[in-house]
TORVEXNU-380132 format. One record per residue (C-alpha): residue in one letter; x, y, z. Coordinates in steps of 0.05 Angstrom, whole numbers, always signed. Example, Ala and Ser with C-alpha at 12.3 -4.5 7.8 and 13.67 -1.06 7.14 Angstrom:
REM residues 2
{site A,{+246,-90,+156}}
{site S,{+273,-21,+143}}
REM end
This chain:
REM residues 141
{site M,{+642,-363,+334}}
{site T,{+571,-379,+302}}
{site D,{+571,-380,+226}}
{site D,{+518,-320,+215}}
{site L,{+584,-276,+255}}
{site K,{+631,-303,+211}}
{site E,{+598,-279,+150}}
{site R,{+589,-212,+179}}
{site T,{+653,-205,+192}}
{site K,{+676,-224,+135}}
{site Q,{+629,-182,+88}}
{site A,{+647,-133,+152}}
{site V,{+721,-153,+132}}
{site M,{+718,-142,+49}}
{site N,{+675,-77,+59}}
{site V,{+721,-40,+88}}
{site K,{+773,-70,+50}}
{site K,{+741,-47,-21}}
{site H,{+735,+26,+3}}
{site L,{+809,+24,+38}}
{site R,{+852,+87,+28}}
{site I,{+926,+89,+44}}
{site T,{+961,+152,+27}}
{site K,{+1028,+145,+47}}
{site V,{+1078,+81,+50}}
{site V,{+1142,+85,+88}}
{site C,{+1197,+17,+73}}
{site T,{+1265,+25,+123}}
{site R,{+1315,-29,+95}}
{site S,{+1389,-48,+127}}
{site V,{+1448,-81,+100}}
{site K,{+1492,-111,+164}}
{site G,{+1564,-111,+142}}
{site K,{+1642,-124,+164}}
{site Y,{+1636,-60,+194}}
{site G,{+1570,-27,+214}}
{site D,{+1508,-28,+195}}
{site S,{+1471,+10,+129}}
{site Y,{+1418,+47,+146}}
{site V,{+1355,+76,+86}}
{site G,{+1280,+84,+103}}
{site Y,{+1236,+113,+51}}
{site S,{+1153,+148,+60}}
{site A,{+1133,+160,+10}}
{site A,{+1063,+204,+11}}
{site W,{+997,+202,-51}}
{site D,{+950,+254,-65}}
{site T,{+968,+305,-5}}
{site I,{+986,+361,-6}}
{site Q,{+993,+363,+86}}
{site D,{+1052,+367,+111}}
{site D,{+1060,+309,+145}}
{site A,{+1012,+261,+94}}
{site G,{+969,+231,+149}}
{site G,{+900,+242,+100}}
{site S,{+888,+239,+23}}
{site A,{+854,+327,+33}}
{site D,{+878,+376,+44}}
{site L,{+862,+411,+112}}
{site A,{+828,+481,+58}}
{site T,{+786,+427,+32}}
{site V,{+743,+395,+91}}
{site Q,{+738,+459,+116}}
{site D,{+689,+485,+52}}
{site N,{+657,+421,+69}}
{site D,{+683,+386,-12}}
{site Q,{+674,+307,+27}}
{site D,{+672,+283,-39}}
{site L,{+740,+312,-60}}
{site A,{+774,+287,+14}}
{site N,{+745,+226,-2}}
{site H,{+771,+201,-74}}
{site G,{+857,+207,-54}}
{site G,{+880,+161,-37}}
{site M,{+915,+86,-64}}
{site T,{+865,+23,-70}}
{site L,{+894,-23,-30}}
{site K,{+923,-65,-91}}
{site E,{+962,+0,-107}}
{site S,{+984,+19,-39}}
{site K,{+1015,-60,-45}}
{site V,{+1042,-36,-109}}
{site A,{+1068,+34,-92}}
{site S,{+1097,-20,-27}}
{site L,{+1150,-63,-63}}
{site L,{+1164,-8,-114}}
{site L,{+1194,+38,-47}}
{site G,{+1220,-20,-14}}
{site M,{+1255,-47,-77}}
{site Q,{+1300,+30,-75}}
{site A,{+1299,+16,-7}}
{site D,{+1324,-48,-9}}
{site V,{+1380,-11,-73}}
{site A,{+1395,+44,-42}}
{site A,{+1425,+13,+35}}
{site H,{+1470,-29,-13}}
{site D,{+1500,+22,-49}}
{site H,{+1505,+52,+25}}
{site A,{+1525,-25,+45}}
{site V,{+1584,-12,-7}}
{site A,{+1598,+64,-11}}
{site G,{+1616,+49,+58}}
{site G,{+1664,-18,+60}}
{site N,{+1614,-54,+83}}
{site I,{+1590,-106,+18}}
{site S,{+1644,-127,-24}}
{site Q,{+1630,-98,-93}}
{site T,{+1606,-165,-115}}
{site Q,{+1573,-181,-65}}
{site H,{+1524,-112,-72}}
{site T,{+1525,-127,-153}}
{site E,{+1500,-203,-139}}
{site S,{+1440,-160,-87}}
{site I,{+1425,-117,-126}}
{site K,{+1415,-159,-187}}
{site A,{+1370,-206,-140}}
{site I,{+1325,-150,-109}}
{site K,{+1305,-119,-179}}
{site H,{+1292,-185,-211}}
{site N,{+1256,-202,-130}}
{site Y,{+1210,-147,-141}}
{site S,{+1190,-140,-214}}
{site R,{+1173,-219,-197}}
{site L,{+1129,-199,-142}}
{site I,{+1098,-145,-183}}
{site A,{+1085,-185,-238}}
{site D,{+1049,-222,-191}}
{site L,{+1014,-184,-150}}
{site L,{+981,-140,-229}}
{site G,{+964,-216,-247}}
{site G,{+925,-242,-197}}
{site D,{+849,-198,-190}}
{site E,{+863,-213,-104}}
{site P,{+791,-198,-68}}
{site G,{+762,-140,-33}}
{site N,{+831,-112,-67}}
{site G,{+792,-36,-80}}
{site G,{+779,-58,-149}}
{site G,{+819,-66,-216}}
{site N,{+882,-65,-239}}
{site A,{+943,-19,-205}}
REM end
């Protein structure tokens, strides 16, 4: 790959990342225990009233040709990373809650896991917000 092509590729990726807006985050977890798996899945949509959360604007807005409103919604890449971590933490906690409720893990395992989950996610969120990654959509989340 030529240097010119590398630079154009880098610029194209940075441009897409800068304008990328995420409207949905999905996190699934399972905890394996002595009596089987405890599985949880969460899905969260952002700033949309569409049933499937497939876009950042509702159909009426797009039909009214209000393209500014149609493109305004959604999360920046950094915001979506924070949302993913928050939703992931809830999915992890819920999966462990289900596992202890179903007798798949002990109360001690549950307590230790929840403490570690909350600590680790909090650290990841703090690390993410402490750094300003290039191409993350700009600004703090």
